[in-house]
C-alpha positions as CSV (number, residue, x, y, z in Angstrom):
1,L,35.5,-10.1,7.6
2,N,39.0,-10.2,6.5
3,L,42.0,-12.8,7.3
4,Q,43.3,-10.5,10.2
5,R,39.8,-10.1,12.1
6,L,39.5,-14.5,11.9
7,A,42.6,-14.8,12.8
8,A,41.5,-12.4,16.4
9,M,38.5,-14.0,16.8
10,T,40.4,-17.7,16.8
11,N,42.4,-16.3,19.5
12,N,45.5,-16.9,16.2
13,S,48.3,-14.8,15.3
14,M,47.9,-14.7,11.4
15,A,50.3,-17.8,10.7
16,S,48.9,-20.1,13.4
17,F,45.0,-19.2,11.8
18,K,45.9,-20.0,8.2
19,R,48.3,-22.9,9.0
20,K,45.2,-24.7,11.2
21,F,43.1,-24.1,8.3
22,N,45.1,-25.2,5.5
23,K,45.8,-28.3,8.2
24,M,41.9,-28.4,8.4
25,Y,40.4,-27.3,4.7
26,D,43.5,-29.1,3.1
27,S,43.3,-25.4,1.2
28,T,44.9,-21.8,1.1
29,P,42.2,-19.5,2.7
30,A,42.5,-17.1,-0.5
31,K,41.7,-20.3,-1.9
32,Y,38.8,-22.2,0.2
33,I,37.6,-18.6,-0.3
34,T,37.9,-17.7,-3.9
35,Q,36.4,-21.4,-4.4
36,K,33.3,-20.7,-2.5
37,K,32.5,-17.6,-4.5
38,L,32.7,-19.4,-7.7
39,E,30.4,-21.9,-6.2
40,K,27.9,-19.2,-5.5
41,A,28.3,-17.9,-9.0
42,Q,27.4,-21.5,-9.6
43,R,24.2,-21.5,-8.2
44,I,23.2,-18.4,-9.4
45,L,24.4,-18.1,-13.2
46,A,21.4,-21.6,-13.2
47,F,19.1,-20.1,-11.1
48,S,18.6,-16.6,-12.5
49,L,18.5,-13.9,-15.6
50,S,20.9,-11.9,-13.5
51,S,24.2,-10.5,-16.6
52,I,27.4,-12.0,-16.0
53,K,29.2,-9.0,-14.9
54,E,26.3,-8.2,-12.0
55,I,26.8,-11.9,-10.5
56,C,30.3,-11.0,-10.5
57,Y,30.1,-8.0,-8.2
58,E,27.3,-10.0,-6.3
59,C,29.6,-12.5,-5.4
60,G,32.5,-10.2,-4.8
61,F,34.7,-10.3,-7.6
62,N,35.6,-7.2,-8.5
63,N,36.8,-8.2,-12.5
64,P,34.7,-10.1,-15.0
65,S,36.8,-10.9,-17.5
66,S,39.1,-12.4,-13.9
67,F,36.2,-14.1,-12.8
68,S,35.5,-15.5,-16.2
69,R,39.0,-16.8,-16.3
70,M,38.9,-18.1,-12.9
71,F,34.9,-19.7,-13.4
72,K,36.1,-21.5,-17.0
73,D,39.6,-22.7,-15.1
74,Q,37.2,-24.4,-11.8
75,Y,34.2,-25.2,-14.1
76,G,36.4,-26.1,-17.8
77,C,33.8,-23.7,-19.7
78,S,33.3,-19.8,-19.1
79,P,30.1,-18.4,-17.3
80,T,28.3,-18.1,-20.7
81,E,29.1,-21.5,-21.7
82,F,28.0,-22.8,-18.5
83,R,24.8,-21.3,-19.0
84,K,23.6,-22.0,-22.4
85,N,24.5,-25.4,-21.6
86,L,21.9,-25.7,-19.0
87,S,19.6,-24.4,-21.5
88,E,20.1,-27.2,-24.5
């Protein structure tokens, strides 16, 4: 789904959809979607042996280095460090 389609599905203009979304979730749609992708990546990292690159693409990110940067911003450690800390 993209934002245009979500706005249409809710019978809102794009501006109205974004405004109502922000009011309801206290976040922009883009930030909310990124947060959900990162949460999914965290779960996969914890329970899977897939490579960081595979997880990056599976969760909808296009670039492993930007994925790692966003993950570190969100959780305070890189995906590799996160996985390493789980095994300690």
